[in-house]
C-alpha distance (Angstrom), angle and dihedral (degrees) to the residues before:
residue distance angle dihedral
X1 . . .
X2 3.78 . .
X3 3.78 111.6 .
X4 3.80 114.2 -130.7
X5 3.77 135.8 -175.1
X6 3.79 88.5 -107.5
X7 3.81 90.8 57.9
X8 3.80 91.9 50.8
X9 3.78 94.5 47.0
X10 3.80 91.4 47.3
X11 3.80 89.3 54.0
X12 3.80 93.1 46.1
X13 3.80 90.5 51.0
X14 3.80 85.5 74.4
X15 3.83 89.3 68.7
X16 3.79 113.0 86.7
X17 3.78 132.6 -168.0
X18 3.83 102.4 -125.7
X19 3.81 92.7 -150.3
X20 3.79 99.5 44.9
X21 3.82 93.3 36.6
X22 3.79 94.3 -138.9
X23 3.77 134.3 102.6
X24 3.79 119.0 -97.6
X25 3.81 93.1 -115.6
X26 3.81 94.1 55.6
X27 3.79 89.4 45.6
X28 3.80 91.0 54.8
X29 3.79 93.6 -120.1
X30 3.83 95.4 132.8
X31 3.81 111.7 91.4
X32 3.81 138.1 169.7
X33 3.80 95.8 13.9
X34 3.80 111.0 -173.7
X35 3.81 133.8 173.2
X36 3.80 124.2 -158.9
X37 3.80 109.9 174.8
X38 3.79 104.8 -63.8
X39 3.79 93.4 -14.1
X40 3.80 118.0 98.8
X41 3.78 124.4 -172.3
X42 3.78 131.6 178.2
X43 3.78 142.9 146.3
X44 3.79 128.6 -120.7
X45 3.79 109.9 -147.9
X46 3.80 109.4 -158.2
X47 3.80 126.1 -162.8
X48 3.81 92.9 -117.1
X49 3.80 136.6 19.5
X50 3.82 86.2 -135.0
X51 3.81 93.7 63.8
X52 3.83 107.3 150.4
X53 3.83 92.8 -149.7
X54 3.81 97.1 44.6
X55 3.82 96.1 119.0
X56 3.79 93.1 41.0
X57 3.81 91.8 53.1
X58 3.80 92.0 48.7
X59 3.79 92.0 50.8
X60 3.82 92.3 48.6
X61 3.81 91.9 49.3
X62 3.80 92.9 50.0
X63 3.80 91.6 47.9
X64 3.81 93.0 49.1
X65 3.81 94.1 51.2
X66 3.81 95.3 41.0
X67 3.81 88.5 57.7
X68 3.81 90.9 65.3
X69 3.82 115.7 101.2
X70 3.78 112.0 -105.9
X71 3.81 96.8 22.6
X72 3.78 110.6 126.0
X73 3.80 102.3 165.9
X74 3.81 135.4 22.1
X75 3.80 122.9 -164.0
X76 3.80 116.5 -172.0
X77 3.80 125.1 -174.7
X78 3.80 117.3 -164.1
X79 3.80 114.8 -147.5
X80 3.78 135.0 160.0
X81 3.77 141.0 -146.5
X82 3.78 115.1 -174.0
X83 3.78 109.6 -134.3
X84 3.79 118.5 -136.0
X85 3.76 114.9 -117.6
X86 3.78 117.4 -108.1
X87 3.79 86.7 -109.3
X88 3.82 90.7 57.3
X89 3.79 90.6 49.9
X90 3.80 88.8 55.9
X91 3.81 95.6 47.5
X92 3.80 95.5 82.9
X93 3.80 106.7 165.8
X94 3.79 94.8 -1.9
X95 3.79 126.5 133.0
X96 3.82 95.3 -73.9
X97 3.82 110.4 24.5
X98 3.83 93.1 155.7
X99 3.82 96.5 56.8
X100 3.80 115.6 90.6
X101 3.80 100.9 -165.1
X102 3.81 133.3 16.6
X103 3.79 116.5 -164.7
X104 3.80 122.5 -174.1
X105 3.81 117.2 -149.1
X106 3.78 108.1 -152.9
X107 3.78 144.4 167.7
X108 3.75 134.3 -168.7
X109 3.81 93.4 -131.1
X110 3.77 139.7 18.4
X111 3.79 126.3 -101.7
X112 3.81 97.6 47.8
X113 3.82 95.3 110.1
X114 3.79 96.1 -107.1
X115 3.82 95.5 150.4
X116 3.80 91.9 48.7
X117 3.79 89.0 50.7
X118 3.83 91.4 47.3
X119 3.80 93.2 51.7
X120 3.79 95.1 46.6
X121 3.81 93.3 45.3
X122 3.80 90.2 51.2
X123 3.80 92.6 47.9
X124 3.80 91.7 46.8
X125 3.81 90.8 53.3
X126 3.80 91.7 46.1
X127 3.80 89.0 50.5
X128 3.82 89.7 64.1
X129 3.80 90.9 58.5
X130 3.80 97.2 -97.6
X131 3.80 119.3 140.3
X132 3.79 104.4 -114.2
X133 3.79 137.5 -178.4
X134 3.81 128.1 -168.3
X135 3.80 119.0 -154.4
X136 3.80 116.9 -168.5
X137 3.80 102.9 -150.0
X138 3.81 93.9 169.4
X139 3.79 91.6 108.0
X140 3.81 95.8 173.1
X141 3.79 96.2 48.0
X142 3.82 110.3 19.4
X143 3.80 109.0 -177.6
X144 3.80 104.0 157.2
X145 3.86 94.2 93.9
X146 3.83 89.6 56.8
X147 3.80 94.9 44.3
X148 3.82 94.7 50.0
X149 3.80 93.7 37.4
X150 3.80 99.6 -118.8
X151 3.78 124.1 142.7
X152 3.79 99.1 159.3
X153 3.79 116.2 121.0
X154 3.82 113.1 -129.0
X155 3.79 118.8 -109.3
X156 3.81 120.9 -114.7
X157 3.79 120.0 -141.3
X158 3.80 125.6 -136.9
X159 3.82 86.5 -101.9
X160 3.84 89.3 57.9
X161 3.77 93.5 -109.3
X162 3.80 121.5 141.5
X163 3.79 122.0 -119.5
X164 3.83 106.9 -147.7
X165 3.78 118.1 -128.1
X166 3.81 111.1 -104.3
X167 3.79 116.1 -145.4
X168 3.82 132.8 156.2
X169 3.79 92.2 -10.1
X170 3.82 94.4 -48.9
X171 3.77 132.5 111.5
X172 3.81 105.4 -142.8
X173 3.80 136.4 -169.6
X174 3.80 126.6 177.2
X175 3.79 139.8 158.3
X176 3.80 83.8 -125.6
X177 3.81 88.3 75.4
X178 3.80 91.1 61.5
X179 3.80 103.0 45.0
X180 3.79 137.8 60.0
X181 3.79 118.6 -107.1
X182 3.81 94.0 -108.6
X183 3.81 95.5 44.0
X184 3.79 122.6 107.2
X185 3.79 127.8 -150.1
X186 3.80 110.2 -133.2
X187 3.79 104.6 -178.7
X188 3.77 138.2 146.6
X189 3.79 125.4 -136.6
X190 3.85 99.9 -80.6
X191 3.81 92.2 56.4
X192 3.79 91.4 48.0
X193 3.80 90.1 50.2
X194 3.81 90.9 50.9
X195 3.80 91.3 50.3
X196 3.80 93.2 51.5
X197 3.80 89.3 48.1
X198 3.82 91.0 49.4
X199 3.82 92.8 48.1
X200 3.80 89.5 52.8
X201 3.80 106.7 37.9
X202 3.80 100.7 18.9
X203 3.81 96.6 55.9
X204 3.82 124.3 85.0
X205 3.80 95.3 -128.3
X206 3.80 94.8 158.3
X207 3.80 119.3 -166.8
X208 3.81 110.8 -13.5
X209 3.79 132.1 174.3
X210 3.80 92.4 -162.5
X211 3.79 134.4 15.7
X212 3.80 111.7 -169.2
X213 3.80 114.7 -159.5
X214 3.80 116.4 -156.3
X215 3.80 103.3 -150.1
X216 3.79 127.8 -159.9
X217 3.80 115.2 -107.1
X218 3.76 119.6 -88.4
X219 3.78 134.7 28.3
X220 3.79 104.0 -71.5
X221 3.78 144.5 122.6
X222 3.81 98.8 -52.4
X223 3.80 92.7 53.8
X224 3.80 91.2 47.7
X225 3.80 92.6 47.6
X226 3.79 93.7 49.0
X227 3.80 93.2 50.9
X228 3.79 91.0 44.4
X229 3.80 96.6 49.1
X230 3.81 99.3 47.3
X231 3.79 138.6 10.9
X232 3.80 105.8 -110.5
X233 3.78 125.0 -141.8
X234 3.80 85.5 -136.0
X235 3.78 147.8 -70.4
X236 3.80 135.3 -94.4
X237 3.80 117.9 -147.0
X238 3.82 118.6 -146.9
X239 3.80 119.2 -160.2
X240 3.78 139.9 158.4
X241 3.82 117.5 -125.9
X242 3.81 92.8 -104.3
X243 3.78 117.2 117.1
X244 3.80 91.9 -129.2
X245 3.82 91.8 53.2
X246 3.79 92.2 46.0
X247 3.79 91.7 50.0
X248 3.79 91.2 53.6
X249 3.82 92.0 42.5
X250 3.79 88.4 58.3
X251 3.81 87.9 60.3
X252 3.82 89.5 56.8
X253 3.80 89.5 49.8
X254 3.80 90.1 50.3
X255 3.81 89.9 50.1
X256 3.80 93.9 53.9
X257 3.79 91.2 47.2
X258 3.81 90.0 53.4
X259 3.80 88.4 50.2
X260 3.82 91.1 51.4
X261 3.80 91.4 -116.5
X262 3.82 115.5 141.0
X263 3.80 116.6 -123.7
X264 3.80 104.6 -133.3
X265 3.77 94.3 -166.1
X266 3.78 151.2 -59.8
X267 3.81 128.9 -90.4
X268 3.79 121.4 -159.9
X269 3.80 109.5 -145.4
X270 3.84 125.1 -167.3
X271 3.78 86.8 21.8
X272 3.80 100.2 161.0
X273 3.79 139.9 -17.5
X274 3.79 122.1 -129.0
X275 3.80 115.8 -166.4
X276 3.83 108.5 -123.1
X277 3.82 90.5 -147.9
X278 3.80 105.5 46.5
X279 3.80 101.6 14.0
X280 3.81 93.3 -126.0
X281 3.80 114.3 152.2
X282 3.81 119.7 -135.1
X283 3.81 121.5 -170.5
X284 3.81 92.7 -152.9
X285 3.81 95.1 169.1
X286 3.79 94.3 22.6
X287 3.80 122.2 -101.7
X288 3.77 139.2 -116.8
X289 3.80 94.9 26.4
X290 3.79 94.8 116.6
X291 3.81 91.6 48.3
X292 3.80 91.3 52.0
X293 3.80 91.6 46.8
X294 3.81 91.3 49.7
X295 3.78 91.4 49.8
X296 3.79 91.5 47.9
X297 3.81 91.3 52.3
X298 3.80 94.1 42.5
X299 3.82 93.9 -114.6
X300 3.82 127.8 139.0
X301 3.79 114.8 -101.1
X302 3.80 107.6 -138.3
X303 3.79 101.0 -171.0
X304 3.80 152.3 -69.4
X305 3.80 121.5 -90.3
X306 3.82 113.6 -158.8
X307 3.79 125.2 -125.6
X308 3.79 99.3 -111.9
X309 3.78 133.0 162.9
X310 3.79 90.2 -141.4
X311 3.82 91.1 62.5
X312 3.79 90.5 55.8
X313 3.80 93.4 43.2
X314 3.79 95.0 49.7
X315 3.81 92.1 45.9
X316 3.80 91.9 50.5
X317 3.81 89.0 48.6
X318 3.80 92.8 51.9
X319 3.81 94.4 -115.5
X320 3.82 107.4 103.6
X321 3.78 116.9 -144.3
X322 3.81 93.4 -109.4
X323 3.82 87.9 64.2
X324 3.79 103.2 31.5
X325 3.82 98.8 43.8
X326 3.82 108.4 11.9
X327 3.80 93.6 166.1
X328 3.80 95.0 52.6
X329 3.82 119.8 108.7
X330 3.81 90.3 -114.3
X331 3.81 93.5 52.9
X332 3.80 91.3 46.3
X333 3.81 88.8 53.4
X334 3.81 90.6 54.7
X335 3.81 91.8 45.9
X336 3.80 91.7 50.2
X337 3.82 90.5 49.6
X338 3.82 90.4 49.8
X339 3.81 90.1 51.9
X340 3.79 91.1 51.1
X341 3.80 90.0 48.3
X342 3.81 91.1 51.0
X343 3.79 89.2 50.8
X344 3.80 91.2 53.2
X345 3.81 90.9 48.5
X346 3.80 89.2 52.8
X347 3.79 90.7 50.6
X348 3.80 90.2 52.8
X349 3.79 91.6 47.4
X350 3.79 91.3 53.2
X351 3.78 100.8 37.5
X352 3.78 116.2 16.8
X353 3.75 143.4 52.1
X354 3.79 121.6 -155.1
X355 3.79 114.9 -144.2
X356 3.79 121.4 -127.3
X357 3.78 114.7 -124.2
X358 3.79 122.7 -138.9
X359 3.76 126.2 -168.1
């Protein structure tokens, strides 16, 4: 039997993307297919380098092609090309035409570890090779510079544009770079709106696959300005398992729905504490509440982040856990959540289109 391209593609059509619910041939993932006698080589181009089923898909593709009569060798190269969200495709000459996906990280209330989650998610995505930016939009309480260990003030170009600080594979901007530690920002809504606009359109972000925006807690001016200025790919909601935190988180979810911004999923932070000495697990704030709430509201659950002293210590030291201890259970939890987030972004890019809100 002579092996043809049609035979190979028919075999590869058995491999499905579990998130997009289509086979990799129909999705256009198969690239550079070549046949040399019994040797078959091709690439699978995924929609994100952070794909959680990357290895599984490769193994399935190799198995499907190896089963064909006459095939003696299969070489598969895994690549990725992040797709821009439908909202990015519609931006045209907007504030950020070179950014493919903008994801807001939000919480209903303060104290749930949202900034720590934002920083570690961004670093986990950058660690896969994606081009990632991190915008600290918590103007009143900017903490990203401390968490990622950056004290460098951004450079300003002759055209009065801001060059973001680059650190550990991230491009970062924060009000914390422009104020002294003891200073307080006392601004009304118009100033907050102008700052968000400046951090979007006045910063030289360059080409980015993902821009994560760390929002202040609540449902106030910054959230409204962000959703008004650009169409977001979606939002991630961070909550602890406590009933009071979940109740307030639901208000943030309701806000984004009113603003026609998709909620990409929910992350439960401070989920459980495991004693490093005896291994005993303590559900200090409860556990599983965010998962149950997400399921009840029909939202994706992106993962549970443990309550761990090492997360706090590494954040305070400016070396987030994803960088300082990537093989630790806490870091793996962040990485898994980032992979699930990337999967949801890909789903939106392929299937949905957020609507921009005007006021």
